[in-house]
C-alpha positions, 0 to 999 in steps of 0.5 A: 788323264792319258788321253787329255795329255795326248790330244793336248800336246798334239794339238801344241805341236800342230800351232807349233809346227803350221807357224813353222809352216806359215813363217812368210819373208817379206819383200821391203823398201824405203817410202818416200814418206816413210813408215814402211818398214814401221808398217811392216813389223806390225803387219808381219806375223811371228817366225817371219822375215823381212828383208831389206833392200838398198835405200834410207829409211827415214824413221824411228821409234820403233817396237818389235814385239814378236819375235822376228828376222830382219836382215838387208837383202842378198848383197845390198848388205851396208846399202840399207839405212834407217836413219833416225835424223836426229828425232825421237828417242830410240831406233828400234824398242825390241820387245820380244824372244828370238828377234835377230838382226842383221847387216843395216846401217843404224844412224843418228840417233840424238842425244839425251839428257834423262832418257837413254836412247840407243840404236837398238834398245831391248828390254827383258828379252832372251835369245836375240841376235845382233850382228853385223849391223853398223852403227853411226853417231848414235847416243847408245848403240846397242843397250840392253836390260833385263835379258838373257842369253844374247849375242851382239858380234861383228859390229861396227860402232863409232860415235863422235858426240865429242865429250863424255856428259852427251855421248853413250856407251857403245854396247851396254849390257845393264842386269845381264845373264849369259851374254856373249860380244864378239868381234865389235870394233867400237870407238868413239863413245863414252865407255865403248863397252860398258857391263853392269850386274851382269852374270856370265857374259864373256866379252871376246875378239872386241877393239875398243878405241879412242873411247872417252871413259874406258873401253870395257866398264864394268862392276858388280859383274861376277863370273864374267871373262874377257878374252883377246879382247884389244884395247887402244887409246882411250881414255883408260883401258878396262875398269873392273870394279866389285866383281869376283870370280872374272878372268882376263885372258890374251887381251891388249892394253895398248897407248891408253896414256893420260893423267889418270889413265890405266890398261887396266883397273882393279878396285874390290875384285876377288877371285880372279884371273889374269894370264898373257894380256900384254901392257903397253905404253900405258901411263899405269899397266896394273892399277890394283886397290882392294884386289886379293886371291887374285892370280896376275902371271904370264904376262907382259908390262912393256914401256908404261909409265908405272907397270904395277900399282899395287896398294895396300890393300891388296892381299893374297895375291899372286905375280910370277910368271910376267916379264915386266921391261922398259918401264918407268917404274917397275911396282909403286905402293902406298904402303910399307906392308906388303901381303902379296907373291912377287916370284920368278918374274924376269925386270928387265931391270934387275943386276943380280947373277945366277951362280947355280944356272938354274936360270933364277938369280940368286940376289932378290930383286925390289921392284919398288924404287926410292924415287917411286916413292917420292913421286907417290908423295910428290909428283912434281917431282918426275921431273927429276927422273933422267937425273943423277941425283934419282939414280944414286937416291935408287942406287944407296936404297938398293944396298940399304934399304931404309924407305921402300917395302922390306916384304916386297920383292921377288925371291927368285927373279929369272934371269932371261925374258920369258916365252909369252905366246898367246894362246887361244884360250877357251871359256871355262867358267859354268854357271853357279 
Protein backbone atom coordinates (compact mmCIF):
# COMPACT_ATOMS: atom_id res chain seq x y z
CA UNK A 1 0.00 0.00 0.00
CA UNK A 2 2.80 2.42 0.88
CA UNK A 3 4.55 1.63 -2.39
CA UNK A 4 1.31 2.24 -4.30
CA UNK A 5 0.75 5.63 -2.62
CA UNK A 6 4.35 6.64 -3.25
CA UNK A 7 4.06 5.72 -6.93
CA UNK A 8 0.75 7.58 -7.31
CA UNK A 9 2.11 10.69 -5.61
CA UNK A 10 5.21 10.63 -7.81
CA UNK A 11 3.01 10.38 -10.91
CA UNK A 12 0.85 13.35 -9.83
CA UNK A 13 3.88 15.50 -9.07
CA UNK A 14 5.41 14.59 -12.41
CA UNK A 15 2.25 15.68 -14.25
CA UNK A 16 2.11 18.99 -12.37
CA UNK A 17 5.82 19.65 -12.93
CA UNK A 18 5.49 18.83 -16.63
CA UNK A 19 2.51 21.21 -16.98
CA UNK A 20 4.45 23.97 -15.23
CA UNK A 21 7.58 23.47 -17.28
CA UNK A 22 5.67 23.34 -20.56
CA UNK A 23 3.47 26.41 -19.95
CA UNK A 24 3.91 28.69 -22.96
CA UNK A 25 3.59 32.39 -23.75
CA UNK A 26 1.72 33.22 -26.95
CA UNK A 27 1.99 36.55 -28.78
CA UNK A 28 -1.44 37.61 -30.04
CA UNK A 29 -2.23 40.27 -32.66
CA UNK A 30 -5.60 41.56 -33.88
CA UNK A 31 -6.83 40.08 -37.15
CA UNK A 32 -8.85 42.11 -39.69
CA UNK A 33 -11.51 39.40 -39.81
CA UNK A 34 -11.57 38.97 -36.01
CA UNK A 35 -11.64 35.67 -34.07
CA UNK A 36 -7.88 35.65 -33.53
CA UNK A 37 -8.14 35.98 -29.76
CA UNK A 38 -11.01 33.51 -29.50
CA UNK A 39 -8.94 30.99 -31.48
CA UNK A 40 -5.94 31.41 -29.19
CA UNK A 41 -8.14 30.99 -26.12
CA UNK A 42 -9.24 27.66 -27.56
CA UNK A 43 -5.76 26.48 -28.57
CA UNK A 44 -3.88 27.57 -25.43
CA UNK A 45 -3.22 25.00 -22.71
CA UNK A 46 -3.88 25.40 -19.01
CA UNK A 47 -1.31 27.69 -17.43
CA UNK A 48 -0.37 29.47 -20.65
CA UNK A 49 -0.02 33.24 -21.03
CA UNK A 50 -1.52 35.23 -23.88
CA UNK A 51 0.25 38.54 -24.52
CA UNK A 52 -1.96 40.83 -26.56
CA UNK A 53 -0.36 43.48 -28.74
CA UNK A 54 -1.86 46.88 -29.45
CA UNK A 55 -4.81 47.25 -31.74
CA UNK A 56 -8.57 46.69 -31.75
CA UNK A 57 -9.87 43.15 -31.34
CA UNK A 58 -13.49 43.11 -32.57
CA UNK A 59 -14.62 40.03 -30.70
CA UNK A 60 -17.21 39.01 -28.11
CA UNK A 61 -18.77 35.97 -26.38
CA UNK A 62 -15.36 34.40 -25.73
CA UNK A 63 -15.25 31.54 -23.21
CA UNK A 64 -12.24 31.05 -20.94
CA UNK A 65 -12.46 27.45 -19.79
CA UNK A 66 -8.94 26.85 -18.46
CA UNK A 67 -6.45 28.65 -16.18
CA UNK A 68 -4.83 31.38 -18.29
CA UNK A 69 -3.10 34.73 -17.96
CA UNK A 70 -4.31 37.30 -20.49
CA UNK A 71 -2.35 40.53 -20.46
CA UNK A 72 -1.30 43.45 -22.59
CA UNK A 73 2.22 43.18 -23.96
CA UNK A 74 4.87 45.14 -22.09
CA UNK A 75 4.48 48.86 -22.65
CA UNK A 76 1.20 48.46 -24.54
CA UNK A 77 -1.23 48.71 -21.62
CA UNK A 78 -4.16 50.86 -22.63
CA UNK A 79 -3.54 50.29 -26.35
CA UNK A 80 -5.08 46.83 -26.43
CA UNK A 81 -8.81 47.31 -27.06
CA UNK A 82 -11.41 44.56 -27.20
CA UNK A 83 -14.53 46.03 -28.77
CA UNK A 84 -17.78 44.04 -28.67
CA UNK A 85 -19.36 46.60 -31.04
CA UNK A 86 -22.62 46.32 -29.07
CA UNK A 87 -23.01 42.72 -30.28
CA UNK A 88 -23.54 39.43 -28.48
CA UNK A 89 -24.06 39.19 -24.73
CA UNK A 90 -20.70 39.58 -22.97
CA UNK A 91 -17.07 39.89 -23.99
CA UNK A 92 -15.59 37.20 -21.75
CA UNK A 93 -17.29 34.29 -19.99
CA UNK A 94 -14.92 32.95 -17.35
CA UNK A 95 -15.56 29.33 -16.37
CA UNK A 96 -12.17 28.31 -14.94
CA UNK A 97 -10.21 28.90 -11.75
CA UNK A 98 -6.99 30.91 -11.64
CA UNK A 99 -7.66 33.18 -14.57
CA UNK A 100 -5.74 36.46 -14.56
CA UNK A 101 -6.47 39.42 -16.82
CA UNK A 102 -4.70 42.78 -16.79
CA UNK A 103 -3.90 45.88 -18.82
CA UNK A 104 -6.73 45.60 -21.38
CA UNK A 105 -9.50 47.96 -22.49
CA UNK A 106 -12.94 46.38 -22.90
CA UNK A 107 -15.84 48.31 -24.37
CA UNK A 108 -19.29 48.43 -25.96
CA UNK A 109 -21.27 45.67 -24.27
CA UNK A 110 -24.93 45.91 -25.34
CA UNK A 111 -27.90 46.58 -23.08
CA UNK A 112 -30.13 43.62 -22.24
CA UNK A 113 -33.35 43.62 -20.23
CA UNK A 114 -33.34 39.84 -19.68
CA UNK A 115 -29.64 38.90 -19.50
CA UNK A 116 -26.98 40.51 -17.31
CA UNK A 117 -24.55 41.25 -20.12
CA UNK A 118 -21.09 42.16 -18.85
CA UNK A 119 -17.61 42.95 -20.08
CA UNK A 120 -16.44 40.07 -17.86
CA UNK A 121 -18.86 37.51 -16.47
CA UNK A 122 -17.41 34.86 -14.15
CA UNK A 123 -19.41 32.06 -12.57
CA UNK A 124 -18.37 29.32 -10.16
CA UNK A 125 -14.67 30.24 -10.17
CA UNK A 126 -11.92 30.63 -7.57
CA UNK A 127 -8.62 32.54 -7.32
CA UNK A 128 -9.21 34.78 -10.34
CA UNK A 129 -7.69 38.26 -10.69
CA UNK A 130 -8.86 41.14 -12.88
CA UNK A 131 -6.70 44.22 -12.54
CA UNK A 132 -5.68 47.41 -14.29
CA UNK A 133 -8.46 47.11 -16.85
CA UNK A 134 -10.40 49.91 -18.52
CA UNK A 135 -14.09 49.13 -19.14
CA UNK A 136 -16.12 51.63 -21.16
CA UNK A 137 -19.76 51.65 -22.16
CA UNK A 138 -20.61 48.23 -20.73
CA UNK A 139 -24.01 47.20 -19.39
CA UNK A 140 -22.44 45.46 -16.38
CA UNK A 141 -18.70 45.90 -15.91
CA UNK A 142 -17.33 42.94 -13.93
CA UNK A 143 -19.91 40.36 -12.84
CA UNK A 144 -19.12 37.51 -10.43
CA UNK A 145 -21.54 34.80 -9.31
CA UNK A 146 -21.02 31.90 -6.87
CA UNK A 147 -17.26 32.52 -6.80
CA UNK A 148 -14.60 32.75 -4.10
CA UNK A 149 -11.16 34.16 -3.32
CA UNK A 150 -11.12 36.50 -6.31
CA UNK A 151 -9.58 39.97 -6.67
CA UNK A 152 -10.84 42.98 -8.63
CA UNK A 153 -8.27 45.75 -8.39
CA UNK A 154 -7.13 48.98 -9.99
CA UNK A 155 -9.76 49.05 -12.72
CA UNK A 156 -11.44 52.09 -14.30
CA UNK A 157 -15.10 51.64 -15.22
CA UNK A 158 -17.16 54.23 -17.11
CA UNK A 159 -20.77 53.87 -18.24
CA UNK A 160 -22.93 56.35 -20.12
CA UNK A 161 -26.33 54.68 -20.41
CA UNK A 162 -28.21 57.54 -18.78
CA UNK A 163 -30.91 55.85 -16.68
CA UNK A 164 -31.31 52.98 -14.22
CA UNK A 165 -33.26 50.66 -16.51
CA UNK A 166 -30.63 50.77 -19.24
CA UNK A 167 -27.58 50.52 -16.99
CA UNK A 168 -26.10 47.68 -14.96
CA UNK A 169 -23.68 47.75 -12.05
CA UNK A 170 -19.98 48.48 -12.25
CA UNK A 171 -18.73 45.65 -10.03
CA UNK A 172 -21.39 43.05 -9.23
CA UNK A 173 -20.84 40.17 -6.79
CA UNK A 174 -23.62 37.66 -6.14
CA UNK A 175 -23.27 34.85 -3.63
CA UNK A 176 -19.48 35.11 -3.38
CA UNK A 177 -17.01 34.57 -0.54
CA UNK A 178 -13.69 36.12 0.42
CA UNK A 179 -13.51 38.48 -2.53
CA UNK A 180 -11.42 41.65 -2.59
CA UNK A 181 -12.52 44.81 -4.42
CA UNK A 182 -9.88 47.52 -4.16
CA UNK A 183 -8.61 50.71 -5.83
CA UNK A 184 -11.26 50.78 -8.54
CA UNK A 185 -12.60 54.02 -10.04
CA UNK A 186 -16.26 53.62 -11.03
CA UNK A 187 -18.61 56.17 -12.59
CA UNK A 188 -21.92 56.31 -14.41
CA UNK A 189 -23.40 52.93 -13.53
CA UNK A 190 -26.66 52.05 -11.80
CA UNK A 191 -24.79 50.97 -8.65
CA UNK A 192 -21.05 51.46 -8.56
CA UNK A 193 -20.46 48.33 -6.47
CA UNK A 194 -23.22 45.81 -5.75
CA UNK A 195 -22.97 42.87 -3.36
CA UNK A 196 -25.72 40.40 -2.49
CA UNK A 197 -25.42 37.21 -0.40
CA UNK A 198 -21.68 37.71 0.06
CA UNK A 199 -19.50 36.66 2.97
CA UNK A 200 -16.17 38.12 4.09
CA UNK A 201 -15.94 40.66 1.29
CA UNK A 202 -13.34 43.39 1.64
CA UNK A 203 -14.05 46.62 -0.28
CA UNK A 204 -11.30 49.20 0.16
CA UNK A 205 -9.80 52.34 -1.38
CA UNK A 206 -12.33 52.57 -4.21
CA UNK A 207 -13.82 55.75 -5.64
CA UNK A 208 -17.47 55.40 -6.65
CA UNK A 209 -18.82 58.63 -8.08
CA UNK A 210 -21.75 59.85 -10.16
CA UNK A 211 -23.63 56.55 -10.18
CA UNK A 212 -27.38 56.72 -10.63
CA UNK A 213 -28.58 54.78 -7.60
CA UNK A 214 -25.90 53.89 -5.02
CA UNK A 215 -22.15 54.18 -4.85
CA UNK A 216 -22.18 50.88 -2.92
CA UNK A 217 -25.26 48.70 -2.47
CA UNK A 218 -25.18 45.51 -0.48
CA UNK A 219 -27.79 43.22 0.98
CA UNK A 220 -27.76 39.94 2.92
CA UNK A 221 -23.97 40.14 3.17
CA UNK A 222 -22.53 39.31 6.58
CA UNK A 223 -19.04 39.75 8.00
CA UNK A 224 -17.90 42.26 5.38
CA UNK A 225 -15.63 45.30 5.65
CA UNK A 226 -15.59 48.60 3.76
CA UNK A 227 -12.45 50.64 4.35
CA UNK A 228 -11.15 53.99 3.04
CA UNK A 229 -13.53 54.34 0.09
CA UNK A 230 -14.94 57.56 -1.37
CA UNK A 231 -18.61 57.73 -2.37
CA UNK A 232 -19.33 61.06 -4.04
CA UNK A 233 -22.26 62.61 -5.95
CA UNK A 234 -24.22 59.39 -6.33
CA UNK A 235 -28.00 59.05 -6.19
CA UNK A 236 -27.22 57.88 -2.65
CA UNK A 237 -23.88 57.01 -1.13
CA UNK A 238 -24.19 53.55 0.41
CA UNK A 239 -27.10 51.25 1.27
CA UNK A 240 -26.46 48.58 3.91
CA UNK A 241 -29.44 46.24 4.21
CA UNK A 242 -30.33 42.99 5.97
CA UNK A 243 -26.80 42.22 7.09
CA UNK A 244 -24.84 41.70 10.29
CA UNK A 245 -21.26 42.14 11.48
CA UNK A 246 -20.42 44.92 9.02
CA UNK A 247 -17.48 47.27 9.60
CA UNK A 248 -17.22 50.62 7.81
CA UNK A 249 -14.09 52.59 8.65
CA UNK A 250 -12.31 55.57 7.11
CA UNK A 251 -14.76 56.20 4.27
CA UNK A 252 -15.87 59.51 2.76
CA UNK A 253 -19.51 60.16 1.90
CA UNK A 254 -19.66 63.44 0.01
CA UNK A 255 -22.30 65.46 -1.83
CA UNK A 256 -24.81 62.65 -2.23
CA UNK A 257 -27.62 65.12 -2.66
CA UNK A 258 -31.24 64.70 -3.76
CA UNK A 259 -34.82 64.25 -2.61
CA UNK A 260 -34.10 60.80 -1.12
CA UNK A 261 -30.30 60.77 -0.93
CA UNK A 262 -28.19 59.51 1.97
CA UNK A 263 -24.55 59.26 2.78
CA UNK A 264 -25.34 55.87 4.34
CA UNK A 265 -28.65 54.04 4.63
CA UNK A 266 -28.74 51.41 7.39
CA UNK A 267 -31.77 49.13 7.22
CA UNK A 268 -32.16 45.97 9.30
CA UNK A 269 -28.52 45.49 10.27
CA UNK A 270 -27.00 44.45 13.60
CA UNK A 271 -23.76 43.96 15.51
CA UNK A 272 -21.84 46.33 13.27
CA UNK A 273 -19.34 49.16 13.60
CA UNK A 274 -18.85 52.54 11.90
CA UNK A 275 -15.88 54.78 12.73
CA UNK A 276 -13.59 57.50 11.30
CA UNK A 277 -15.92 58.24 8.40
CA UNK A 278 -16.62 61.71 6.97
CA UNK A 279 -20.14 62.74 5.99
CA UNK A 280 -20.02 66.00 4.05
CA UNK A 281 -22.87 67.84 2.33
CA UNK A 282 -25.29 64.94 1.95
CA UNK A 283 -29.05 65.38 2.09
CA UNK A 284 -28.98 62.97 5.06
CA UNK A 285 -25.67 61.80 6.49
CA UNK A 286 -26.80 58.61 8.21
CA UNK A 287 -30.28 57.10 7.94
CA UNK A 288 -30.83 54.30 10.48
CA UNK A 289 -33.92 52.08 10.48
CA UNK A 290 -34.10 48.69 12.15
CA UNK A 291 -30.49 48.93 13.36
CA UNK A 292 -29.35 47.29 16.58
CA UNK A 293 -26.18 46.82 18.63
CA UNK A 294 -24.07 49.00 16.35
CA UNK A 295 -21.30 51.38 17.39
CA UNK A 296 -21.11 54.75 15.62
CA UNK A 297 -18.07 56.69 16.84
CA UNK A 298 -15.29 59.04 15.80
CA UNK A 299 -17.15 60.18 12.67
CA UNK A 300 -17.61 63.71 11.32
CA UNK A 301 -20.99 64.99 10.13
CA UNK A 302 -20.37 68.29 8.35
CA UNK A 303 -22.86 70.57 6.58
CA UNK A 304 -25.45 67.92 5.80
CA UNK A 305 -29.17 68.57 5.59
CA UNK A 306 -29.82 66.03 8.35
CA UNK A 307 -26.74 64.67 10.10
CA UNK A 308 -28.60 61.63 11.44
CA UNK A 309 -32.11 60.28 11.01
CA UNK A 310 -32.64 57.54 13.56
CA UNK A 311 -36.00 55.83 13.81
CA UNK A 312 -37.84 54.18 16.67
CA UNK A 313 -36.95 50.74 15.30
CA UNK A 314 -33.25 51.42 16.01
CA UNK A 315 -32.22 50.02 19.40
CA UNK A 316 -29.14 49.45 21.56
CA UNK A 317 -26.85 51.53 19.36
CA UNK A 318 -24.12 53.80 20.74
CA UNK A 319 -23.42 57.20 19.15
CA UNK A 320 -20.33 58.73 20.76
CA UNK A 321 -17.20 60.82 20.10
CA UNK A 322 -18.59 62.22 16.84
CA UNK A 323 -18.32 65.78 15.52
CA UNK A 324 -21.70 67.13 14.40
CA UNK A 325 -21.06 70.52 12.83
CA UNK A 326 -23.01 72.95 10.70
CA UNK A 327 -25.90 70.66 9.73
CA UNK A 328 -29.40 72.01 9.13
CA UNK A 329 -30.69 69.36 11.54
CA UNK A 330 -28.46 67.37 13.86
CA UNK A 331 -30.82 64.49 14.66
CA UNK A 332 -34.33 63.65 13.51
CA UNK A 333 -36.55 60.80 14.68
CA UNK A 334 -40.12 59.55 14.34
CA UNK A 335 -40.47 58.40 17.94
CA UNK A 336 -40.84 59.97 21.38
CA UNK A 337 -38.87 57.07 22.86
CA UNK A 338 -35.16 56.43 22.45
CA UNK A 339 -33.46 53.08 23.01
CA UNK A 340 -29.99 54.26 21.96
CA UNK A 341 -27.16 56.00 23.78
CA UNK A 342 -25.79 59.41 22.73
CA UNK A 343 -22.75 60.48 24.75
CA UNK A 344 -19.57 62.60 24.50
CA UNK A 345 -20.24 64.04 21.03
CA UNK A 346 -19.33 67.54 19.91
CA UNK A 347 -22.35 69.54 18.70
CA UNK A 348 -21.78 72.90 17.05
CA UNK A 349 -25.24 74.02 18.26
CA UNK A 350 -24.47 73.33 21.90
CA UNK A 351 -24.61 76.48 24.05
CA UNK A 352 -23.94 74.99 27.48
CA UNK A 353 -21.08 75.58 29.91
CA UNK A 354 -18.31 73.64 31.68
CA UNK A 355 -17.89 74.91 35.24
CA UNK A 356 -15.64 72.07 36.38
CA UNK A 357 -13.45 72.42 33.25
CA UNK A 358 -13.29 68.74 32.46
CA UNK A 359 -14.01 69.33 28.77
CA UNK A 360 -17.59 68.09 28.99
CA UNK A 361 -20.71 70.21 29.14
CA UNK A 362 -22.52 70.40 32.47
CA UNK A 363 -25.89 70.79 30.72
CA UNK A 364 -27.27 67.96 28.55
CA UNK A 365 -27.79 68.67 24.87
CA UNK A 366 -31.02 67.80 23.05
CA UNK A 367 -30.10 67.33 19.38
CA UNK A 368 -33.67 67.00 18.10
CA UNK A 369 -35.06 70.42 17.17
CA UNK A 370 -38.78 71.07 17.43
CA UNK A 371 -38.71 72.28 13.85
CA UNK A 372 -37.28 68.91 12.70
CA UNK A 373 -40.28 67.19 14.32
CA UNK A 374 -42.63 69.48 12.40
CA UNK A 375 -40.75 68.92 9.14
CA UNK A 376 -41.04 65.14 9.54
CA UNK A 377 -44.81 65.61 9.62
CA UNK A 378 -45.04 68.39 7.02
CA UNK A 379 -42.15 68.53 4.54
CA UNK A 380 -43.32 71.85 2.96
CA UNK A 381 -42.56 73.53 6.30
CA UNK A 382 -38.89 73.58 5.20
CA UNK A 383 -39.57 76.92 3.51
CA UNK A 384 -39.66 78.43 7.02
CA UNK A 385 -36.19 77.05 7.80
CA UNK A 386 -34.46 80.35 8.68
CA UNK A 387 -37.46 82.33 9.89
CA UNK A 388 -37.70 84.13 13.23
CA UNK A 389 -40.74 82.02 14.13
CA UNK A 390 -38.77 78.79 13.86
CA UNK A 391 -35.95 80.15 16.00
CA UNK A 392 -38.46 81.19 18.67
CA UNK A 393 -40.05 77.71 18.62
CA UNK A 394 -36.66 76.06 19.08
CA UNK A 395 -35.79 78.32 22.03
CA UNK A 396 -39.13 77.58 23.67
CA UNK A 397 -38.67 73.84 23.19
CA UNK A 398 -35.22 73.91 24.79
CA UNK A 399 -36.64 75.66 27.85
CA UNK A 400 -39.79 73.54 28.19
CA UNK A 401 -39.49 70.34 26.11
CA UNK A 402 -42.89 69.11 24.99
CA UNK A 403 -42.66 67.52 21.54
CA UNK A 404 -39.06 66.32 21.27
CA UNK A 405 -37.95 62.97 22.78
CA UNK A 406 -37.03 63.41 26.45
CA UNK A 407 -34.61 60.48 26.44
CA UNK A 408 -32.73 61.39 23.25
CA UNK A 409 -30.06 63.56 24.85
CA UNK A 410 -26.30 63.74 25.07
CA UNK A 411 -25.79 63.95 28.82
CA UNK A 412 -22.13 65.02 28.57
CA UNK A 413 -21.33 66.71 25.24
CA UNK A 414 -17.83 67.74 24.30
CA UNK A 415 -17.02 71.43 24.66
CA UNK A 416 -14.43 71.41 21.86
CA UNK A 417 -14.31 69.79 18.48
CA UNK A 418 -12.70 66.37 18.60
CA UNK A 419 -9.55 65.65 16.64
CA UNK A 420 -10.54 62.87 14.26
CA UNK A 421 -7.65 61.86 12.08
CA UNK A 422 -7.70 59.31 9.24
CA UNK A 423 -6.47 55.92 10.32
CA UNK A 424 -5.05 52.98 8.41
CA UNK A 425 -7.48 50.39 9.61
CA UNK A 426 -6.51 46.81 8.95
CA UNK A 427 -8.86 43.94 8.33
CA UNK A 428 -10.05 42.38 11.57
CA UNK A 429 -12.89 40.05 10.69
CA UNK A 430 -12.20 36.36 10.64
CA UNK A 431 -14.16 33.50 9.23
CA UNK A 432 -16.81 32.04 11.49
